[in-house]
C-alpha positions, -999 to +999 in steps of 0.1 A: +023+219+132-003+199+115-026+174+132-033+156+100-025+119+103-003+104+076-024+086+050-017+062+022-039+070-008-052+048-036-031+066-062+002+062-044+024+035-061+034+006-040+071+017-043+062+052-030+044+037-001+071+012+008+098+039+007+077+062+029+062+036+052+084+004+052+062-011+080+035-016+054+055-045+039+041-067+067+005-059+056+014-067+019+028-100+030-005-109+048-023-103+015+003-124-004+016-094-023+053-095-031+054-058-041+090-052-030+102-077-056+077-067-084+087-044-111+051-033-115+053-018-080+072+011-093+043+024-114+012+006-103-011+025-080-023+007-049-060+005-059-051-010-093-027-035-079-053-046-054-079-051-081-054-069-103-048-094-074-084-099-065-083-078-033-108-052-023-089-019-026-107-002+003-100-031+026-063-030+016-061+007+021-077+005+055-052-022+066-022-002+052-033+030+070-039+011+102-003-001+101+011+034+100-008+048+129 
């Protein structure tokens, strides 16, 4: 059994993340990201989506990973 904590990475798409960790939707809502309803979420990696919406990708990743711990 592995002791590695689950981790959301910058290259995951929003859709992959939401399917794997549905609890992250609350974090996205805090950042005013409507990724569940966005067609771009299927292919857009988290870091690029954050940048495109004026959000610091590292800050968003930290918040998303905190939500799944």
